C-alpha positions as CSV (number, residue, x, y, z in Angstrom):
1,V,7.9,2.9,-8.7
2,Q,10.2,5.9,-8.3
3,L,8.9,9.2,-7.0
4,Q,10.9,12.4,-7.6
5,A,9.9,15.5,-5.4
6,S,10.9,19.0,-6.3
7,G,9.9,22.6,-5.7
8,G,11.1,23.3,-2.3
9,G,13.0,26.5,-1.4
10,S,13.5,29.3,1.1
11,V,10.7,31.9,1.3
12,Q,9.3,34.5,3.6
13,A,6.2,34.0,5.8
14,G,3.0,34.6,3.7
15,A,4.6,33.4,0.4
16,S,3.5,30.4,-1.7
17,L,5.3,27.4,-3.1
18,R,4.2,24.5,-5.2
19,L,5.8,21.1,-4.7
20,S,5.8,18.6,-7.4
21,C,6.2,14.8,-7.3
22,A,6.8,13.0,-10.5
23,A,6.0,9.3,-10.7
24,S,8.1,7.0,-12.9
25,T,5.1,5.0,-14.0
26,R,1.5,5.5,-15.0
27,T,0.5,2.8,-12.5
28,M,0.3,5.5,-9.8
29,S,-2.4,7.3,-11.7
30,N,-5.3,5.6,-9.8
31,K,-3.5,5.0,-6.6
32,A,-3.6,7.0,-3.4
33,M,-0.7,9.4,-2.9
34,G,0.2,11.8,-0.2
35,W,2.5,14.4,1.3
36,F,4.2,14.2,4.6
37,R,6.8,16.4,6.2
38,Q,9.5,16.2,8.9
39,A,10.9,19.1,10.8
40,P,14.3,18.8,12.5
41,G,14.0,16.9,15.7
42,K,10.3,16.0,15.1
43,A,8.3,13.0,13.9
44,R,7.1,12.7,10.4
45,E,3.8,14.5,10.0
46,F,0.9,13.9,7.7
47,V,0.1,16.8,5.4
48,A,-2.3,15.7,2.7
49,S,-3.5,12.7,0.8
50,I,-5.5,12.2,-2.4
51,G,-7.2,9.0,-3.4
52,W,-9.2,7.6,-6.2
53,G,-12.9,6.9,-6.4
54,G,-13.6,8.0,-2.9
55,P,-13.2,11.1,-0.7
56,A,-11.3,13.8,-2.7
57,A,-8.6,14.6,-0.2
58,Y,-7.7,14.7,3.4
59,Y,-5.5,17.4,5.1
60,G,-3.6,17.7,8.3
61,D,-5.3,20.2,10.7
62,S,-2.3,22.5,10.6
63,V,-2.5,23.0,6.8
64,K,-6.2,23.0,6.2
65,G,-7.3,26.0,4.2
66,R,-3.8,26.8,3.1
67,F,-2.5,23.8,1.3
68,T,-4.1,22.0,-1.7
69,I,-3.2,18.6,-3.0
70,S,-3.8,17.7,-6.6
71,R,-2.7,15.4,-9.4
72,D,-2.2,15.7,-13.2
73,I,-2.9,12.2,-14.4
74,P,-1.4,12.6,-18.0
75,K,1.8,14.0,-16.5
76,N,1.9,11.3,-13.7
77,T,2.6,14.2,-11.3
78,L,1.3,15.0,-7.8
79,Y,1.3,18.6,-6.6
80,L,1.1,20.4,-3.2
81,Q,0.1,24.1,-3.5
82,M,1.2,25.8,-0.3
83,N,-0.2,29.3,0.4
84,N,0.3,31.6,3.3
85,L,3.3,29.7,4.4
86,K,4.3,30.0,8.1
87,P,7.7,29.4,9.8
88,E,6.2,26.3,11.4
89,D,5.8,24.8,7.9
90,T,9.6,24.6,7.7
91,A,10.4,20.9,7.1
92,V,11.5,18.4,4.5
93,Y,8.5,17.4,2.4
94,Y,8.1,13.9,1.1
95,C,5.7,12.5,-1.4
96,A,4.5,9.0,-1.0
97,G,2.3,6.5,-2.9
98,R,0.2,3.4,-2.0
99,R,-0.5,0.3,-4.0
100,D,-4.2,0.9,-3.7
101,S,-6.6,3.8,-4.0
102,K,-7.5,4.4,-0.4
103,I,-6.6,7.7,1.2
104,S,-4.5,7.3,4.3
105,M,-3.0,9.6,6.9
106,N,-0.7,6.9,8.2
107,A,2.8,7.0,6.8
108,N,3.3,3.3,7.6
109,T,0.6,2.4,5.0
110,Y,2.6,3.9,2.1
111,D,4.7,1.7,-0.1
112,Y,6.7,4.2,-2.1
113,W,8.5,7.3,-1.0
114,G,10.3,10.2,-2.8
115,Q,13.6,11.6,-1.6
116,G,12.2,14.8,0.0
117,T,12.4,18.5,-0.9
118,E,13.3,21.1,1.7
119,V,11.1,24.0,2.6
120,T,12.3,26.9,4.7
121,V,10.0,29.6,5.8
122,S,11.4,32.7,7.5
123,S,9.5,35.2,9.6
């Protein structure tokens, strides 16, 4: 399974961006997927995860109410809508997928990773 993330860019604080993650196979359509981010000099941070057949989604505390994770099954694509962006959201964002449908906030439980897309938010 290959994941291709896109949609990053440089924006001003308060702006919105939508990240996309295209999966190379339909086998991800009923599997858990997520977004993580890593800022320079910091550890990888959980952003959001979406599962199948259980809780709709989990979000990291720092993005709750501002970010929304969703998926388009026919297009094999995962999205992350990011609103009201803040400078502290600046990071490389990675999409990830699991072999099962369980939502997870633990990066170590994900089996597939995209290459990352960079988001820069200036004040």
